[in-house]
N, C-alpha and C positions, 0 to 999 in steps of 0.2 A: 825184688818182688820175687825172683826165679827161686829165689831160699824157701821163701814160705808159701809157691808153689809145689817144692819138696818135701817139702815138713810136711805138708797135708798128705800127698804123694805116701810117705813113709806110714802115716796113719793109715790108709785105706789099705795096704798091704794082708793084715788078713782076710779082710773081706775076699780082696782078689784073690789069695791064696784056697778060699773055700770057697770061692766061682772057677776055680781052675780043678779041683779037685772030683767035680760035679761034670767039667766037659773036656772033652776030645782037646781040644788046644788047649796051649795055656796064652793070660789075656794081660794083658796090661793096662796101664792108664793114658786116655789118651792126649797126649802134651796139648795139643793145637785147643780143642776143644776145653780142656781145663784152665789153658792159660785163657783163654777170653773169658769164658764165666770168672776168673780169677781178677781181671779186669774191669768185670761189670759191677763185682760185687766188695772192691778193696777200698769205698769211700764209707761204703755200709758199716766196713771194720772199726774205720777210726769214729766215724760220727754216732753210732748208737752206743747206749752203756754195757750194753750188755754184746763184750764181742764174742765169747762163745757159744752163745746160739749161732752169729756169723759165719765163724768157723765149721760147727757141726751141719749146717749150710751148705758149704760147702765141700765138707768130705763127702755129704751126701751125691754131691752132684759129681762131683770127682768119681763116686763111685757106681752111677750111672751111667758115665759114660767112658766103658773097655773098648780095647780091640784089640782081634790076635794075632800073636803074635807070629810073623810067618819067617820059617827059615830061609837061608839061604838067600836074601832079598838085598842084597849090595852092588849094587852095579857102578861099575866107573863112571866116568866125566870124561863123554870126550869133547875135547874142544877145536875150535874151526881154528885151521893152519892158515887163513886167510884172513883172523882179524888182528886185528892191531890192538894196541893197548896203547894208548896214550892216555899221559897225564896231564896237567897244564901245572904249569912251574912258575910261581911269581920272579 
C-alpha cells in the first residue's frame, strides 16, 4: 500500500509545483491524511470496474491536503536514563 501511496504522490507533483510557484512557502502532500484516505478507498479500487475513476479521486484528495515544509524541524529524541528496556524471552 505504501508503494501505491508513493505512486499517487508522484502523480500529484505537477499540481504541487504549481501551488509552490504561487505561494511563499513550499508545500508537500500530507502523508498521514493521504494514508488515511488510501486505506478508506483501497477496497473500492478492487471492487469497482472503473479503477481509473478511483485513482483520479485519490489523486484529487491527495492534492487537496498539502502541508508546508518547515525548515530546521529535526529534533533529536531524548531517552530517559531511568527506563529499563526488558524483553521477554521464552
